[in-house]
C-alpha positions as CSV (number, residue, x, y, z in Angstrom):
1,M,-17.8,-10.3,7.4
2,R,-18.8,-8.6,4.2
3,I,-15.7,-6.6,3.1
4,L,-15.3,-4.3,0.2
5,V,-11.6,-3.8,-0.9
6,T,-11.0,-0.8,-3.2
7,G,-7.9,-1.4,-5.4
8,G,-8.2,-5.1,-4.7
9,A,-6.8,-6.1,-8.0
10,G,-3.5,-4.3,-7.1
11,F,-0.4,-5.6,-5.4
12,I,-1.3,-5.3,-1.8
13,G,-5.0,-5.7,-2.5
14,S,-4.6,-9.1,-4.2
15,H,-2.7,-10.4,-1.3
16,L,-5.2,-9.1,1.2
17,C,-8.2,-10.5,-0.8
18,E,-6.7,-14.0,-1.0
19,R,-6.2,-14.0,2.8
20,L,-9.7,-12.6,3.5
21,L,-11.2,-15.3,1.4
22,R,-9.3,-18.1,2.9
23,E,-10.6,-16.8,6.3
24,G,-14.1,-17.2,5.1
25,H,-15.1,-13.6,4.6
26,A,-17.3,-12.4,1.7
27,V,-15.2,-10.2,-0.3
28,A,-16.0,-7.7,-3.1
29,I,-13.5,-5.6,-5.1
30,L,-13.9,-2.2,-6.7
31,D,-11.0,-1.4,-9.1
32,D,-10.7,0.6,-12.3
33,L,-7.9,-1.5,-13.6
34,N,-6.2,1.8,-14.7
35,D,-3.1,1.9,-17.0
36,F,-0.7,3.2,-14.2
37,Y,0.8,-0.2,-15.0
38,A,-0.4,-3.0,-17.3
39,P,-4.0,-3.8,-16.6
40,S,-3.3,-7.3,-17.8
41,Q,-1.2,-7.8,-14.7
42,K,-4.2,-6.7,-12.6
43,R,-6.5,-9.1,-14.4
44,A,-3.9,-11.8,-13.6
45,H,-4.1,-10.9,-10.0
46,L,-7.9,-11.3,-10.1
47,D,-7.3,-14.8,-11.6
48,V,-5.2,-15.7,-8.6
49,I,-7.7,-14.2,-6.1
50,R,-10.5,-16.3,-7.6
51,Q,-8.5,-19.5,-6.8
52,A,-8.9,-18.6,-3.2
53,G,-12.7,-18.3,-3.3
54,L,-15.7,-16.5,-4.8
55,V,-15.3,-12.8,-5.1
56,R,-17.5,-10.1,-6.5
57,F,-15.7,-7.7,-8.8
58,F,-16.9,-4.3,-9.9
59,E,-14.9,-2.3,-12.4
60,G,-15.0,1.4,-12.1
61,D,-13.7,4.6,-10.7
62,I,-13.7,5.4,-7.0
63,C,-14.5,9.0,-7.7
64,D,-17.8,8.0,-9.3
65,A,-20.4,8.7,-6.5
66,R,-23.3,7.0,-8.4
67,L,-21.1,3.9,-9.0
68,A,-20.2,3.9,-5.3
69,E,-23.9,4.0,-4.3
70,D,-24.7,1.0,-6.5
71,V,-21.7,-1.0,-5.3
72,F,-22.4,-0.3,-1.6
73,A,-26.1,-1.1,-2.2
74,A,-25.2,-4.4,-3.8
75,V,-22.5,-5.5,-1.3
76,R,-23.8,-3.9,1.9
77,P,-20.3,-4.0,3.3
78,E,-19.7,-4.2,7.0
79,A,-16.1,-3.0,6.5
80,V,-14.2,-1.2,3.8
81,V,-10.5,-1.5,3.1
82,H,-9.7,1.6,1.0
83,L,-6.4,0.8,-0.9
84,A,-7.3,2.4,-4.2
85,A,-5.3,5.4,-5.0
86,R,-2.9,7.0,-7.4
87,A,0.4,5.8,-6.1
88,G,4.0,7.0,-6.2
89,V,5.8,10.2,-5.2
90,R,7.6,10.9,-8.5
91,P,4.5,10.5,-10.8
92,S,2.6,12.8,-8.4
93,L,5.0,15.7,-9.4
94,A,3.9,15.3,-13.1
95,D,0.2,15.3,-12.4
96,P,-0.7,16.7,-8.9
97,V,-4.3,17.5,-9.8
98,L,-5.0,13.9,-10.8
99,Y,-3.5,12.8,-7.5
100,E,-5.8,15.2,-5.6
101,R,-8.9,14.1,-7.4
102,V,-8.3,10.4,-6.9
103,N,-6.6,10.2,-3.5
104,V,-8.6,12.9,-1.7
105,G,-11.8,13.1,-3.8
106,G,-12.0,9.3,-4.1
107,A,-11.5,8.8,-0.5
108,L,-14.3,11.1,0.3
109,V,-16.7,9.4,-2.1
110,M,-15.9,6.1,-0.2
111,L,-16.2,7.6,3.2
112,E,-19.6,9.3,2.3
113,A,-21.0,5.9,0.7
114,A,-19.8,4.1,4.0
115,R,-21.7,6.7,6.1
116,R,-24.9,6.4,4.0
117,H,-24.8,2.6,4.0
118,G,-24.1,2.1,7.8
119,T,-20.6,0.5,7.3
120,R,-19.2,-0.3,10.6
121,R,-15.4,-0.2,9.9
122,F,-13.3,1.8,7.5
123,V,-9.6,1.1,7.0
124,L,-7.7,3.6,5.0
125,A,-4.4,2.9,3.4
126,S,-2.0,5.8,4.1
127,S,1.8,6.1,3.6
128,S,5.0,6.7,5.5
129,S,5.5,9.6,3.0
130,V,3.2,11.8,5.2
131,Y,6.1,12.2,7.7
132,G,8.0,14.2,5.2
133,A,11.6,15.3,5.8
134,A,11.0,17.1,9.1
135,S,10.1,14.2,11.3
136,A,12.6,12.6,13.6
137,A,13.4,9.0,13.0
138,P,12.0,6.5,13.9
139,F,8.6,7.9,12.9
140,R,5.8,7.9,15.5
141,E,2.2,8.3,15.0
142,D,2.0,11.0,17.7
143,D,4.4,13.2,15.7
144,Y,2.1,16.1,14.6
145,N,4.8,18.1,12.8
146,L,4.0,16.5,9.5
147,L,5.3,18.5,6.4
148,P,4.8,16.3,3.3
149,I,7.2,17.3,0.5
150,S,5.3,15.7,-2.5
151,P,1.7,16.0,-3.9
152,Y,1.3,12.2,-3.2
153,A,2.2,12.6,0.6
154,A,-0.1,15.7,0.8
155,T,-2.9,13.8,-0.6
156,K,-2.4,10.9,1.8
157,L,-2.4,13.2,4.8
158,S,-5.4,15.0,3.5
159,A,-7.3,11.7,3.3
160,E,-6.4,10.8,6.9
161,K,-7.9,14.2,8.0
162,H,-11.1,13.6,6.1
163,A,-11.4,10.1,7.7
164,Y,-11.0,11.7,11.2
165,A,-13.8,14.1,10.4
166,Y,-16.1,11.2,9.5
167,A,-15.1,9.4,12.7
168,H,-15.8,12.5,14.7
169,L,-19.0,13.6,12.9
170,Y,-20.7,10.2,12.2
171,G,-19.1,7.7,14.5
172,L,-17.6,5.8,11.6
173,S,-14.9,3.5,13.1
174,T,-11.8,4.3,11.2
175,V,-8.2,3.1,11.2
176,C,-5.5,4.7,9.1
177,L,-2.5,2.5,8.3
178,R,0.8,4.2,7.2
179,F,2.5,1.7,4.9
180,F,6.3,1.6,4.7
181,T,7.8,0.6,1.3
182,V,6.0,-2.7,0.8
183,Y,7.6,-5.4,-1.4
184,G,7.0,-9.0,-2.5
185,P,5.5,-11.1,-5.3
186,R,3.2,-9.0,-7.6
187,Q,4.9,-5.7,-6.6
188,R,4.2,-2.9,-8.8
189,P,6.8,-2.6,-11.7
190,D,7.7,1.0,-10.9
191,L,8.9,0.2,-7.3
192,A,12.6,-0.1,-6.7
193,I,13.0,-3.8,-5.7
194,R,11.1,-5.1,-8.7
195,K,12.5,-2.4,-11.0
196,F,16.0,-3.2,-10.0
197,S,15.6,-6.9,-9.9
198,E,14.2,-7.0,-13.4
199,A,16.9,-4.8,-14.8
200,M,19.6,-6.9,-13.1
201,L,18.2,-10.1,-14.5
202,A,18.1,-8.6,-18.0
203,G,21.7,-7.2,-17.7
204,R,20.6,-3.6,-17.7
205,P,21.9,-0.8,-15.5
206,I,19.7,0.2,-12.5
207,P,19.0,3.9,-11.7
208,F,20.9,4.7,-8.5
209,F,19.8,8.0,-7.0
210,G,22.2,10.0,-4.8
211,D,25.1,8.6,-2.9
212,G,23.4,5.4,-1.8
213,S,22.9,6.6,1.8
214,S,19.0,7.1,1.5
215,A,17.3,4.4,3.6
216,R,13.9,2.7,3.3
217,D,11.9,0.6,5.8
218,Y,11.1,-2.3,3.4
219,T,8.2,-4.4,4.7
220,F,7.1,-7.8,3.2
221,V,3.7,-7.8,1.8
222,A,2.4,-10.7,4.1
223,D,3.4,-8.7,7.1
224,T,1.6,-5.7,5.8
225,V,-1.5,-7.8,5.2
226,A,-1.4,-9.2,8.7
227,G,-1.5,-5.6,9.9
228,I,-4.5,-4.8,7.8
229,V,-6.4,-7.8,9.0
230,A,-5.6,-6.9,12.6
231,A,-6.9,-3.3,12.0
232,L,-10.2,-4.9,10.7
233,R,-10.6,-6.5,14.1
234,F,-9.3,-3.7,16.4
235,D,-11.8,-2.6,19.0
236,L,-12.4,1.2,18.9
237,S,-15.6,1.1,21.2
238,A,-13.8,2.8,24.1
239,Y,-12.6,5.7,22.0
240,R,-14.4,9.0,22.3
241,V,-13.7,9.4,18.6
242,P,-13.4,6.0,17.0
243,Y,-10.3,6.7,15.0
244,E,-6.7,5.4,15.2
245,I,-3.4,5.5,13.3
246,F,-0.8,2.9,13.0
247,N,2.5,2.4,11.3
248,L,2.9,-0.8,9.4
249,G,6.7,-1.1,8.8
250,N,9.5,-3.4,9.5
251,S,11.4,-1.0,11.8
252,S,14.7,-1.9,10.0
253,P,15.7,0.7,7.5
254,I,18.1,-0.4,4.8
255,A,20.4,2.0,2.9
256,L,20.0,2.0,-0.9
257,S,23.7,0.7,-1.4
258,A,22.9,-2.1,1.1
259,L,19.6,-3.0,-0.7
260,V,21.5,-3.4,-4.0
261,A,24.1,-5.7,-2.3
262,Q,21.2,-7.8,-0.9
263,L,19.6,-8.0,-4.4
264,E,22.9,-9.2,-5.8
265,L,23.0,-12.1,-3.3
266,A,19.3,-13.0,-3.8
267,L,19.5,-12.9,-7.6
268,G,23.1,-14.1,-8.1
269,V,23.7,-11.2,-10.4
270,K,26.1,-8.3,-10.2
271,A,24.4,-4.9,-10.4
272,Q,25.4,-2.2,-12.9
273,L,24.7,1.2,-11.6
274,K,23.5,4.3,-13.5
275,R,24.3,7.1,-11.1
276,L,21.7,10.0,-10.9
277,P,21.2,12.9,-8.7
278,D,18.7,12.9,-5.8
279,Q,15.0,12.9,-6.9
280,Q,12.7,15.7,-6.0
281,G,10.1,14.7,-3.4
282,D,12.1,11.9,-2.0
283,V,12.8,11.8,1.7
284,P,16.2,10.7,3.0
285,I,14.8,7.9,5.3
286,T,11.7,6.1,6.2
287,Y,11.8,4.3,9.6
288,A,8.8,3.1,11.4
289,D,8.3,3.0,15.1
290,I,5.9,0.1,15.3
291,S,5.6,-0.1,19.2
292,K,2.0,1.1,19.1
293,A,1.0,-1.3,16.3
294,R,2.8,-4.0,18.3
295,R,1.0,-3.2,21.5
296,L,-2.5,-2.6,20.2
297,L,-2.8,-4.7,17.0
298,G,-0.4,-7.6,17.9
299,Y,1.6,-6.6,14.8
300,R,4.8,-8.3,14.5
301,P,6.6,-8.3,11.1
302,A,8.1,-11.8,10.7
303,T,10.0,-11.5,7.4
304,P,13.7,-10.4,7.4
305,L,14.7,-8.6,4.1
306,A,17.0,-11.4,3.0
307,E,14.2,-14.0,3.3
308,G,11.7,-11.7,1.6
309,L,14.0,-10.9,-1.3
310,A,14.6,-14.6,-1.8
311,V,10.8,-15.1,-2.2
312,M,10.7,-12.2,-4.5
313,A,13.6,-13.5,-6.6
314,G,11.8,-16.9,-7.0
315,W,8.7,-15.2,-8.1
316,L,10.6,-13.2,-10.7
317,R,12.4,-16.1,-12.0
318,E,9.1,-18.0,-12.4
319,R,7.6,-15.1,-14.3
320,E,10.7,-15.1,-16.5
321,S,10.4,-18.9,-17.2
322,L,6.7,-18.4,-18.1
323,A,7.2,-15.4,-20.4
324,P,6.4,-16.2,-24.0
325,A,9.4,-16.5,-26.3
326,V,9.8,-13.6,-28.8
């Protein structure tokens, strides 16, 4: 299958592209290598991807409709996995207009290009943050009382609604995947597990928000990638509107205090805590009901947190050993 992965040089995208190449798919990547974190890390991800097979890379902005037209004409994708977005709840508070432009406007550019070029399948990366603070845990896809409490969450929910409109109007087979706190090697440096781990290994205190009771449904990246691949294959032909939503989580939320304790075990380092108040826009818990994904996608996350953290710790220590001396 010819597959275009937007944001393919990022954390989840690089793991997905590796797997797709090893399965024999023709993969193209569209990524602007922006400076949300170091572009050099994304270029390093591209080098890893290229070890798995031949990949076409296009550097540019997903909001650029002319570029999208050129990329789709060159690739003729049968499927699009749209991962590219401005990420993170807290940064979205500082620049909500940027998040709206990229996460909603960019998704629309990709949907329109897919429509124009006859793409058969569109997989949209959404987020557990769309559930907000009003949803009852565990979060279910059929909960329609969604009240996002950050600009990031609002943009992700808006992108889902636009995707539904394209499925309804044009028959574009679309699957929206709500990711739950993905972690693993190559994780973004702003995310808690990597940020905490690097601080602990360097002997620095970690930011510890609230009383430690907030909980997240940490999901290992290989399990998330397995769910994305299953979504690419999922048969929507019997649907009146070819559109579906799935949670991709681990269904085992861990409190912040327990996460820190697990990191201490994985890293062999005692954490120093810098206690801070709760953050605006953060929800108290994310907790995926994955019964629908299990039933329809065959999705079965296989990586317990302790095992995933051990893999993450090994990756971080390898990076540490390879870092140039200063």
